[in-house]
Residue, then its C-alpha position, 0 to 999 in steps of 0.5 A: x693654602x698660601x700658594x692658593x691664595x697667592x694664585x687667587x688674590x680675590x678669593x675669599x673664605x667667609x665662615x658663619x657660626x653661632x648657636x643653634x637657631x640664630x640665623x646662620x644658614x640665612x646669613x650665609x645665604x644672604x652673603x652668597x646672594x650679595x657676592x653673586x649680585x656683584x658678579x662673583x662666583x660663590x660656593x656656599x658649603x654647609x657642614x650642618x648635618x641638618x641640611x638646612x640649605x636644602x630646606x631654605x632653597x627648596x631643592x636637594x643639595x645633599x649627596x656631596x655634589x656642587x649644584x647651581x642654586x635654582x634662581x640664583x645666578x652665580x651661587x652654587x651650593x653643597x651640603x657635605x656629608x661630614x660623617x662620610x668625609x670623616x670616615x673616608x679620611x679615617x679609613x685612609x690613615x688607618x694603619x699609618x697612625x700609631 
């Protein structure tokens, strides 16, 4: 990670978190729009199994593929299928971990 950050000094990671229903998705989308409006390229990734980003933007963002958010220049988004990711990782290390 330090090498990646050294190669891209302007790259930043911003995380939103909190209890259910406090507006994490809306806050994250607001941040994404803010930085995109300043000319930044933005990737908005959700690990929430509820898929609130799809509902918020009115388009399908599930399936693990990064897509351009319609009507939001510079904003790309993805809803990560965490169960599938964990299962793939578990299968990849099976037999190597004792």
